[in-house]
C-alpha positions, 0 to 999 in steps of 0.5 A: 500500500506504499504511496496510498496517501501521496500528496495528502496532508494530515494534522495531528492535534496534540499537547503535553501529555499525549499518549506517546504511542498513539501519536507516533504509531499513526504518524509512522503509519501515515508517513509510510503511505506518503502523507505529510504530517503536521503537528498542531498544538496549543503553543509553539515549541515542543510537546512532551509525551506520556508512556507507561505512567511517565513522561516520555519523548518530546516532539516539535510543534509545526503549527499552533491551533491559531496558525493552522488552517483546517482547509489546508489538511485532508484529515485530522488525528487526535491521540489520547492520553488523559492529559492531552484531550482534557487540556485541549477540550478547554481551548475554544480554538482547538474545539473549533479546529476539530469541528471544522474538519467534521463540518467539511466532511474530512476524516477524523481519527481519535484514539483512547481519550481522544474522542473527548474532543469529538464530544466537546466539538459536538460531533458524536450525536447519532454516531457509533464510536469507541474509545477508552472504556471510561468515556462510554458514558460521556459519549452516550450522554452526547448522543453517541453509540459506544461499542467495544471494538478495536476500530470503528468507522462512521462516516469518516470518524475513525475511533479506537480504544488503546495503543494495541488497536493502532494497526487496525486504526491506521488501516481504517484511517488510511482507507477513509483518507483515500475515500476523501470527504464525507457528506455529513450534517453540519449542525444539530438543531438548537445547538450553538457552536463555540 
């Protein structure tokens, strides 16, 4: 499948506390298929990963949320880690960034606690997805249908439970990026976006 994503640009949205394997695994998998990866974060500089209960490697930030233009990317990846999405969902700019991908029908991949950002961006209503098990109630309360499967695809939303699911997550995400944009509802009645 080498070169399946040649010419495609993928944003990875992360901040300090991202689950190291959940960023590196998709980054490596998509890069091997020819995608150009851009690390987008809340602040410039470097961000530090988390692995096995300890701080892990750091990676450089390419663009901040305030600089990044969702229209210049073909897809978005949101790694997990408890700290990472919990910090990002408190940032209105990061939430708008995620929502812009959804509104444009572009593929979004979220692993582990990453779907917290999907809940915050109000995009899980009537969608089926998976996550780390502790998010089951959050997803249900947001109108989504939670299932316990390695990788779930629903109209371009690709979700997985944990680092062990990354091979299946990558395979599904690559397929969705190859398909391109999906037609989706852009807003739910009576909901005001940030």
